[in-house]
C-alpha positions as CSV (number, residue, x, y, z in Angstrom):
1,M,0.0,0.0,0.0
2,S,1.4,3.4,-0.9
3,Q,2.4,5.8,1.8
4,T,-0.2,8.4,0.6
5,V,-3.0,5.9,0.8
6,T,-1.9,4.7,4.2
7,R,-1.8,8.2,5.6
8,A,-5.2,9.0,4.2
9,L,-6.7,5.9,5.8
10,R,-5.1,6.8,9.1
11,L,-6.7,10.3,8.9
12,L,-10.1,8.7,8.4
13,A,-9.5,6.3,11.3
14,E,-8.6,9.2,13.6
15,L,-11.7,11.2,12.5
16,G,-13.7,8.1,13.2
17,E,-12.9,8.7,16.9
18,G,-14.1,12.3,16.7
19,E,-13.5,15.7,15.2
20,R,-10.0,16.9,15.0
21,S,-8.1,20.1,14.0
22,L,-5.3,20.1,11.4
23,D,-2.6,20.4,14.1
24,Q,-4.1,17.5,16.0
25,L,-4.2,15.3,12.9
26,A,-0.6,16.1,12.0
27,E,0.6,15.3,15.5
28,L,-1.4,12.0,15.6
29,I,-0.1,10.6,12.4
30,G,3.4,12.1,12.7
31,V,3.4,14.1,9.4
32,H,3.9,17.8,8.7
33,K,0.7,19.6,8.6
34,T,1.2,20.8,5.0
35,T,1.2,17.2,3.9
36,V,-1.9,16.5,6.1
37,L,-3.7,19.5,4.6
38,R,-3.1,18.2,1.0
39,L,-4.5,14.9,2.0
40,L,-7.5,16.4,3.7
41,Q,-8.2,18.6,0.7
42,S,-8.3,15.6,-1.6
43,L,-10.6,13.7,0.9
44,E,-12.8,16.8,1.1
45,E,-13.2,16.9,-2.7
46,E,-14.6,13.4,-2.5
47,R,-16.8,14.3,0.5
48,F,-15.0,11.8,2.7
49,V,-14.3,14.6,5.2
50,Y,-15.6,18.1,5.8
51,R,-14.3,21.1,7.6
52,D,-16.6,23.1,9.9
53,A,-16.7,26.8,10.6
54,A,-14.2,26.3,13.5
55,Y,-11.7,24.7,11.1
56,R,-12.2,21.2,12.6
57,Y,-12.5,18.2,10.4
58,H,-15.2,15.5,10.5
59,L,-16.1,12.4,8.6
60,G,-18.1,13.4,5.5
61,A,-21.3,12.2,3.8
62,G,-19.4,10.5,1.0
63,L,-17.8,8.1,3.5
64,F,-21.2,7.4,5.0
65,A,-22.6,6.6,1.6
66,L,-19.7,4.3,0.9
67,A,-20.2,2.5,4.2
68,G,-23.9,2.1,3.5
69,L,-23.1,0.4,0.1
70,A,-20.6,-1.9,1.9
71,L,-23.3,-3.0,4.4
72,E,-25.8,-3.5,1.6
73,Q,-23.4,-6.0,0.0
74,R,-23.4,-8.1,3.2
75,G,-26.2,-10.4,2.2
76,I,-26.5,-12.0,5.6
77,R,-27.2,-8.6,7.2
78,A,-30.3,-8.1,5.1
79,V,-31.5,-11.7,5.7
80,A,-31.0,-11.3,9.4
81,A,-32.5,-7.9,9.9
82,P,-36.2,-8.7,10.4
83,H,-35.3,-11.6,12.8
84,L,-32.9,-9.4,14.8
85,R,-35.5,-6.6,15.0
86,E,-38.0,-9.1,16.3
87,L,-35.6,-10.5,18.9
88,N,-34.7,-6.9,20.0
89,A,-38.4,-6.0,20.3
90,A,-39.2,-9.2,22.2
91,T,-36.3,-9.0,24.7
92,G,-35.8,-5.3,24.9
93,Q,-32.0,-6.0,25.0
94,T,-29.1,-5.0,22.7
95,V,-28.8,-7.3,19.8
96,H,-25.7,-7.6,17.5
97,L,-24.7,-9.3,14.3
98,A,-21.0,-9.9,13.8
99,A,-18.9,-11.5,11.0
100,Y,-15.4,-12.8,10.7
101,E,-13.3,-11.2,8.0
102,G,-9.6,-10.9,7.4
103,G,-8.7,-12.4,10.8
104,E,-11.0,-9.9,12.7
105,V,-14.5,-10.1,14.1
106,V,-16.5,-7.0,13.1
107,Y,-20.0,-5.9,14.2
108,I,-22.1,-5.5,11.0
109,D,-25.5,-4.7,12.6
110,K,-26.8,-3.5,16.0
111,Y,-30.2,-2.9,17.6
112,D,-30.1,-0.9,20.8
113,S,-31.7,-1.8,24.1
114,R,-34.8,0.0,25.2
115,H,-33.2,0.4,28.6
116,P,-31.4,3.6,29.6
117,V,-28.1,1.7,30.0
118,R,-26.6,1.3,26.6
119,M,-23.7,-0.8,25.1
120,Y,-20.6,1.0,23.8
121,S,-20.5,-0.7,20.5
122,R,-21.2,0.3,16.9
123,V,-21.4,-1.1,13.4
124,G,-17.9,-1.5,12.1
125,L,-16.3,-1.9,15.5
126,R,-14.0,-4.8,16.0
127,A,-14.8,-7.4,18.7
128,A,-12.0,-8.8,20.8
129,L,-11.2,-12.3,19.7
130,H,-10.6,-13.8,23.2
131,N,-13.4,-12.5,25.4
132,T,-16.5,-11.8,23.3
133,A,-19.3,-14.3,22.7
134,V,-19.6,-13.4,19.0
135,A,-15.9,-14.0,18.4
136,K,-16.0,-17.4,20.2
137,V,-18.9,-18.5,18.0
138,L,-17.0,-17.5,14.8
139,L,-13.7,-18.9,15.8
140,A,-15.2,-22.2,17.0
141,D,-16.4,-22.9,13.4
142,L,-12.9,-22.6,11.9
143,P,-11.0,-25.8,11.0
144,L,-9.0,-26.9,14.0
145,A,-5.6,-26.0,12.5
146,E,-6.8,-22.5,11.5
147,R,-8.4,-22.1,14.9
148,R,-5.1,-22.8,16.6
149,R,-3.2,-20.5,14.2
150,V,-5.6,-17.6,14.9
151,V,-5.4,-18.2,18.7
152,E,-1.6,-18.1,18.5
153,T,-1.8,-14.5,17.1
154,I,-4.1,-13.1,19.8
155,E,-2.8,-10.6,22.3
156,F,-4.5,-11.8,25.4
157,T,-5.3,-8.4,27.0
158,R,-7.0,-8.7,30.4
159,H,-10.1,-6.5,30.6
160,T,-11.7,-8.0,33.7
161,P,-10.9,-10.6,36.3
162,R,-12.8,-13.1,34.1
163,T,-11.0,-12.5,30.9
164,I,-9.4,-15.5,29.3
165,T,-5.7,-14.9,29.1
166,D,-4.3,-18.3,28.1
167,P,-4.4,-19.8,24.6
168,A,-5.0,-23.3,25.9
169,A,-8.0,-22.1,27.9
170,L,-9.4,-20.3,24.9
171,L,-9.0,-23.4,22.7
172,A,-10.8,-25.4,25.4
173,E,-13.6,-22.9,25.5
174,L,-13.9,-23.0,21.7
175,D,-14.3,-26.8,21.9
176,V,-17.2,-26.3,24.3
177,V,-18.8,-23.7,22.0
178,A,-18.5,-25.9,19.0
179,A,-20.2,-28.8,20.9
180,Q,-23.0,-26.9,22.5
181,G,-23.8,-24.5,19.7
182,W,-23.6,-21.2,21.5
183,A,-21.1,-19.0,23.4
184,Q,-21.1,-16.7,26.4
185,D,-19.1,-13.7,27.6
186,H,-19.7,-13.8,31.4
187,A,-18.3,-10.3,32.3
188,E,-15.1,-11.1,30.4
189,H,-14.9,-8.0,28.2
190,E,-16.7,-5.5,30.5
191,S,-17.3,-6.3,34.1
192,F,-20.9,-5.3,34.1
193,I,-22.0,-6.9,30.8
194,N,-23.0,-10.5,30.1
195,C,-23.5,-11.7,26.5
196,V,-24.7,-14.8,24.7
197,A,-24.2,-15.6,21.0
198,A,-25.3,-18.2,18.5
199,P,-24.1,-19.1,15.0
200,V,-25.8,-18.1,11.8
201,R,-25.1,-20.6,8.9
202,D,-25.5,-20.4,5.2
203,A,-26.7,-23.0,2.7
204,T,-23.4,-24.9,3.0
205,G,-23.6,-25.1,6.8
206,R,-20.7,-22.8,7.3
207,V,-21.0,-20.2,10.1
208,V,-21.2,-16.8,8.3
209,A,-22.2,-14.6,11.3
210,A,-22.9,-14.6,15.0
211,A,-26.1,-13.2,16.5
212,S,-25.9,-12.0,20.2
213,I,-27.8,-10.5,23.1
214,S,-25.9,-8.3,25.5
215,V,-27.3,-7.2,28.8
216,P,-25.9,-5.1,31.7
217,D,-26.2,-6.8,35.0
218,V,-28.2,-3.9,36.4
219,V,-30.9,-4.9,33.9
220,L,-30.7,-8.7,34.2
221,P,-28.5,-10.9,36.3
222,Y,-26.2,-13.5,34.6
223,E,-28.6,-16.4,35.2
224,R,-31.5,-14.5,33.6
225,V,-29.3,-13.8,30.5
226,L,-28.7,-17.5,30.1
227,E,-32.5,-18.0,30.0
228,L,-32.5,-16.0,26.7
229,V,-30.3,-18.6,25.0
230,P,-33.1,-20.7,23.6
231,Q,-34.8,-17.6,22.1
232,L,-31.5,-16.5,20.6
233,R,-30.7,-19.9,19.1
234,A,-34.2,-20.0,17.6
235,T,-33.6,-16.6,16.0
236,A,-30.2,-17.7,14.6
237,A,-31.8,-20.9,13.3
238,A,-34.6,-18.8,11.5
239,I,-31.9,-16.6,9.9
240,S,-30.0,-19.6,8.8
241,A,-33.1,-21.2,7.3
242,D,-33.7,-17.9,5.3
243,A,-30.1,-18.0,4.3
244,G,-30.6,-21.4,2.7
245,L,-29.6,-23.9,5.4
246,P,-31.5,-27.1,4.7
247,P,-33.7,-28.3,7.6
248,K,-32.3,-31.1,9.7
249,T,-33.6,-34.6,8.8
250,P,-35.2,-36.5,11.6
């Protein structure tokens, strides 16, 4: 990748975290501000960024349009949408859809809880591979050799006392997930959030996405979150059926 493209992408990534001034952007990516200004002007011409009256830069409408087109090309997102909306309405909890791509797990859809306490997550955000339920579901479907290879690349950052920090422990957990057909994050990523996830399969039987329910413990205790697993699995099965998965033979 050319240096110019790399710098432009870094600028967009920084603006994804919030508005920035020219000086801030130059400092963040370590490039002279005249170079950054030229890049911003090119991005502004394509409406990927815009500058406000206070001379601060924001992500622009052109980028949002491009992101929308990218999401529309994710077929499973459209198939899953009505089922996820129904699950969100029935439970009142935050519902996510995530996919595995390029060695990363990324949220591709989200339906917010109707409760005041909200999840810090958004479409396009990466999920940690070692301590999120959606990642466990997606990694558990990988061939064993690939699963082990991916686990070896993980930086096992501890986020809570419950975070898995050992490759062998994660591989054992993935064996359990593959056998039982669902995964959990029991306050492993955030100490006050419990999450359960289930696999979504395509016509070949391959897991192409993970659907999840995330609940703060001030809304429901852990045991009550586990009671949502059958409903979640039924939703994932309905999405899989609409995606072409043949029904199981008796």
